[in-house]
N, C-alpha and C positions, 0 to 999 in steps of 0.2 A: 504494500500500500504506500502511495506517495504521502508524505507528511506536509500538511498545509501550515503547520506551526511547529515550533520546538518547545518541548516541556522540560523545565529545568528547576533546580533548587538554588537559591541564592542565600548564603549565610553571612550575617553581619549582626551588629548590635545596635539597638536604639535605646537611649537613656540607660545604658548599662545592662540591658536585657538582651539575651541571645535570641536571635530569630533564624529560622530556616524556612525561607519563603518559597512556596511553590508557585511557579509562573508558567504561562504560555506566551510565546512571543515569536515574531518573525522579523526578518530584515526587509528592506525595500529602499527605493530611491526617491520616494515622495515624502510628504509631511507625515511624521509619526502620529499615532493615536494612542493615548493612554486611557485605559478603562478601569474604573473603580466600582466594584460591585456593592450591592446593598446588604443590609443585615439579613442573615439567613440565606444568602446566596453565595456563589463562588465564581471563580474566574471563568468557568465553563458557560456562564450566562452570555459571554461574548465570543465564544469559539466559532460561532457560525459566521463570523465576518468573512471567512473564506468562501462562503456560499454565494457571496454577492460580488459580482465583477466590478461594481462601482468602486470598490476599495482595493482593487488590484494595484500592487506597487507600494501600498502604504505599510510601512513597518508598524507594528503595534505591540503592546504589552498589556496583559491582564494577569492579575495574581490574587491568591487567596489572602485576605487581610489576616493579621494576627488574631488567633482565636477561632478562625474559620477554615473550613476545607482541609487541605493537606499541609497548611503552614503550621509549623511548630513554634510556640512561644514559651520561653523558659519560665516566665512569670505572668500568668494571666491577669493578676491583679493590677498590672501596670497599664492595661489596655483601656484607652479612651480615645476620643476623637483627635486631640493633639498628638497622641502617640501614633495614630494612624497617618496623620500628616507627615510626621517624621519618617515613618516607614515608606511612604510614597516618595519622598525626596531621596531616600537611600536607594530605592529601586530605580529611580530615574538616573542616578549616578551609575548604577551597575549596568544598565542597558544603554547608557550614553545618549539619552534623548535630551537635547538642549532646548529646542522649541517644538511644540506639539499641540495637537487638538486634544482637548480634555473632555471625557465623557464619564459622568458619575450618576449612579442611581441611588436614591434614598440616602442611607448612611454614607455611601460612596459619593453622592452629590454634595453632602455637607463637607466631607473631607476635601473634595475637589475645590469647593468654594474657598475654604481657608487656605489651601495651597495656592490657588490663583490669586487670592488677595495678597499673599506674601511675595509672590513672584509673577506679577502680571506681565513682565517682559518676556516670559518664557511661553506664554499661552497664546495660541493662534485663535482658538475659539473654545467655547464652553457649552456643552450640551448637558443641561441639568435635568435629569429624569426624576421628577418629584423629590429632589433633595430638599432638605429643610432650609427655608428662608424666613419662616414666621412661626410663632408659637402654635398655630393650628396644625402644623405639619407633624406634630408629635403624636399622632393617633396610635402608633405602635409603641414608640419608646416611652411615652408618658404612662404606660401601664405599670412601669416600675414604681411609680408614685401612687397610682390609683388602686392597684392590686398588690400591695407590698407583701413579701414573704421574707422571713429571716433566712430561710434555706434557699440557696441558688437553684438547686435542682427542682425543688417544689415550685418556685416561681416559673421556671422554664416549662415544666410540665403543664402548669395552668395556662401559660401564654400559648403554648402549642394547641391546647384544647380550644381556647377562644379563637385563635387564628383559623383553625380548621372549620369553624362554623360561621365565620364572618360572611356577611351577605355581599360578597364582591367576587369578581372574576378571579380565578386561579387561587383562591384562598386555601382550598383543601389541598391542592397540589403543592403550594408553598409550605403548608404546615407539615405535610407528610415527610418532608426531607430535613426538617429543621434539626432534629437530633443528630443527623449524620453530617450536618454542615457547620454547626456552631457548638463550641464547648460551653456548657452552662455557666462555668465560673467567669467567663468573659462578658456575659450579658449585662450584668449590673453596671459595670464601669462604662460600657458603651452607652447604655440607655440613659444613665444619669448625666453623662456628658452631653448627649444630644439634647436632652431637656434643658439643661442649663444654658447651652449655647443658643438654642432656639428662643428661649425667654430673655436672655441677657446679653447675647453676643452681637447685637446690631447686624444681623445677617442680611437683612434687606438692604441696608445701607451699603454693605460690602458688595452684595450682588449687583446692585444698580451702579456702583462705582467702578466696576470692571471696565477697562478701556478697549475691549475687543468684542467681537460678535458673541451674543449669548442666545441660546434657545432654551426655553423651559418646556419640557415635554410632560404631559399628564394624561391619565386615562379618562375616558368619557365619564366614568362614574365619579370622578373628582372634579368635574367642571364647575362645581359650586365653590371652589377655593376663592376666598374673598378678594385676593390680590391680583387675579389674572388680568383684569382690565387695566389696573394701575401699572403693572410691569410692562404690558404691551404699549401703553402710552409713553413709557420711558425708553422704548426702543428694543425691548426684548421680543424675539420671535417666539410665538406660541405654536405648539404642535399638539393638537388633541388627537389621541389614538382611540378610535372607536372600538366597541366591544371589549373594553379593557378597564381594569381598576388601577391598582398600584404597580402592576407588573407587566409592562408591555412586552418584555422578552419572553414571557410565558403565554400571554393571551393573544398577542398580535405582532409576533416578531418581524414578519416581512415588512409591515408598514413602519415599524420602529426603525429598521435598518435603512429603508428608503428615505425616511424623514431625516435621519442623521446624514446620509450621503448628500441629499439635496442641500442641507444646511452647510455642510463642509464646502460644497461647490460654490455657494454664494459667499462664504466667508473667505475663500481664497487659500 
């Protein structure tokens, strides 16, 4: 079988914590693309890039965030969104991507936003797939506050049960693999960090202040987000994915990929 990407492990430390990061990537002669997955997902969310000829020639990297997938983290208690930002920067150094298109979903969208805010000169465009930019975006992560448990495993069990019965596209599919994709001890730090940043991190100001093309992608079921008209008026491209909730890569991947490709073509 011909390989459309290379799978590899990258070992380094972040904040004194040893990481062994599992990634997929490929080389190319066009602008690179960096993909950051959401909570409960993995790098394989983006492996289908090879199925779409519009992306031919573009190098890319996608990797499992610490606490997720096949990545090993020596101290799960260290993981929060700032830790994930530092991990992203370390990965960019390993794959030697200087300037790149940035694509992040949910938790990965928030990570990408903070990365882009710190290094705007390195980002060609930002596709934010329902990443947190306002307090209302914490419908998953805020459960750490609304449904607290002292035991991490018990909280995660309850979270999975609620997710499996949520009235949204792909909810049961998402919930079914959560135990295989996330380590329970990593959940609390990630979720508390997401809530704190969404409530107190001036994320909307950061997002609207980015000096390059931005697209906000959202599922049809989330078209009631209160800020959509506002960010469109500020120059953000909106991409509504039909027959979809929070997970376009599960519910309507073909349209997701075409929307990203069209945005990249306009962004240059």
